[in-house]
C-alpha positions in Angstrom: -13.2 -13.5 -15.9 -15.4 -16.0 -17.7 -18.4 -17.3 -15.8 -21.1 -19.7 -17.0 -24.1 -20.8 -14.9 -25.9 -24.0 -15.9 -29.5 -23.8 -14.6 -33.1 -24.9 -14.9 -36.0 -22.5 -14.5 -37.4 -24.3 -11.4 -34.1 -24.5 -9.4 -34.1 -22.2 -6.3 -30.3 -22.6 -5.8 -29.8 -21.5 -9.4 -31.7 -18.3 -8.7 -29.7 -17.7 -5.5 -26.4 -18.2 -7.4 -27.4 -15.8 -10.2 -28.6 -13.2 -7.6 -25.2 -13.5 -5.8 -23.2 -13.1 -9.0 -25.3 -10.1 -10.0 -24.9 -8.6 -6.5 -21.1 -9.0 -6.9 -21.2 -7.3 -10.3 -20.0 -10.4 -12.1 -21.2 -10.9 -15.6 -22.1 -14.4 -16.6 -23.6 -16.5 -19.3 -26.7 -18.5 -18.3 -27.3 -21.9 -20.0 -30.7 -23.5 -19.3 -30.0 -27.2 -19.4 -33.7 -28.1 -19.4 -34.2 -26.5 -22.8 -30.7 -27.0 -24.3 -29.6 -30.6 -24.5 -26.1 -29.7 -25.7 -25.6 -27.4 -22.7 -26.7 -30.3 -20.4 -24.1 -32.6 -22.0 -21.5 -29.9 -21.7 -22.3 -29.4 -18.0 -22.0 -33.2 -17.3 -18.7 -33.3 -19.3 -17.3 -30.4 -17.3 -18.5 -31.3 -13.8 -19.4 -35.0 -13.9 -22.8 -33.9 -12.4 -26.3 -33.9 -13.7 -27.8 -31.6 -11.0 -27.9 -27.9 -11.1 -26.6 -25.3 -10.5 -23.1 -25.8 -11.9 -21.1 -22.6 -12.1 -17.9 -22.5 -14.0 -15.5 -19.7 -13.2 -12.5 -19.5 -15.5 -12.7 -23.2 -16.2 -13.2 -24.2 -12.5 -16.6 -26.0 -11.9 -18.5 -25.4 -8.7 -21.3 -27.9 -8.1 -24.3 -26.5 -6.2 -24.5 -23.1 -4.6 -21.2 -23.4 -2.7 -20.8 -19.8 -1.5 -17.3 -20.2 0.1 -16.0 -21.8 -3.1 -17.6 -19.1 -5.3 -16.1 -16.3 -3.2 -12.7 -18.0 -3.4 -12.7 -18.3 -7.2 -14.1 -14.8 -7.7 -11.3 -13.4 -5.5 -8.7 -15.3 -7.4 -10.2 -14.0 -10.7 -10.1 -10.4 -9.4 -6.5 -10.8 -8.2 -5.5 -12.1 -11.6 -7.2 -9.3 -13.3 -5.3 -6.5 -11.5 -4.5 -3.7 -13.8 -1.0 -3.4 -15.2 0.7 -0.3 -16.5 3.1 -2.0 -18.8 6.2 0.1 -17.9 9.4 -0.7 -16.0 9.7 1.8 -13.2 12.2 2.8 -10.5 12.4 5.4 -7.8 13.1 8.7 -9.4 15.5 9.5 -6.6 17.7 6.6 -7.6 17.9 7.8 -11.2 18.5 11.5 -10.6 22.3 11.2 -10.6 22.2 9.4 -14.0 19.6 11.7 -15.5 20.1 15.3 -14.3 17.0 17.5 -14.4 14.5 14.8 -13.6 12.4 15.2 -10.4 13.8 13.4 -7.4 10.3 12.3 -6.3 8.1 10.0 -8.3 8.5 6.8 -10.4 11.0 7.0 -13.2 9.9 5.2 -16.4 12.7 3.1 -17.8 10.9 1.1 -20.5 7.4 1.0 -22.0 5.9 -2.2 -23.3 4.4 -1.8 -26.8 0.6 -2.0 -26.8 0.5 -1.4 -23.0 -1.7 1.0 -21.0 1.5 3.1 -20.5 2.1 3.4 -24.2 -1.5 4.3 -24.9 -1.2 7.0 -22.2 1.8 8.5 -24.0 4.5 7.5 -21.5 8.0 7.3 -22.8 11.3 6.2 -21.2 12.6 9.1 -19.0 9.2 10.3 -17.9 8.6 10.5 -14.2 5.1 9.5 -12.9 4.1 11.9 -10.0 0.4 11.0 -9.6 -1.9 8.1 -10.4 -5.6 8.1 -9.8 -5.4 11.5 -8.2 -2.9 10.2 -5.6 0.6 11.4 -5.3 3.5 9.1 -6.3 6.7 9.6 -4.4 8.3 6.2 -5.2 7.9 3.3 -7.6 6.2 1.3 -4.8 3.5 3.9 -4.7 2.5 3.0 -8.4 2.4 -0.7 -7.5 0.3 0.0 -4.4 -2.1 2.2 -6.2 -2.5 -0.2 -9.1 -3.3 -3.0 -6.7 -6.2 -1.0 -5.3 -7.7 -0.1 -8.7 -10.2 -2.1 -10.7 -9.3 -2.9 -14.2 -11.1 -1.6 -17.3 -11.4 2.0 -16.0 -9.9 5.3 -17.0 -7.6 6.7 -14.4 -5.9 10.1 -14.2 -2.1 10.0 -14.7 0.3 12.9 -14.2 3.9 12.7 -15.3 6.9 15.0 -15.8 8.6 15.1 -19.2 11.4 17.6 -20.0 10.5 19.7 -16.9 6.8 20.0 -17.9 4.0 18.4 -16.0 1.6 16.4 -18.2 -1.9 15.4 -17.1 -3.6 12.6 -19.0 -5.8 9.5 -18.5 -4.9 5.9 -18.8 -7.3 3.0 -19.3 -6.2 0.2 -17.0 
């Protein structure tokens, strides 16, 4: 998520906006339009406004300290930033007849996207994910559910079965 806050040193709403973003753990770039003429022109070009604060979240300008709009854009940004594993998965139970010897519970890995978190974790087609983030995985839907609850950019434990052996590793989502 890319956040820029156009401010002046004497603006109380600017301070409230910055405090809110810090409280939410949102990193931002601050541009003081009183000291930086180019930043002031940029702010007017983006928002059509000369007053501060102007907050730009992923290209969307918010004029003033509009808390409902800020929350909405931050929620959209967090939804878009959901971590992805980068593997095609299916219920292991549905694959057991085609692939004898695999566990019947878990998420069967069918394909691994190059450069993905799954590849970096060492997953290969034919592996069966049985736990993610310390939570058991009984079906492919469990992986999707668990990923939707996890923040991106963190290391998470991953357990899978390959050739009858359980492998514990971590994956950076």
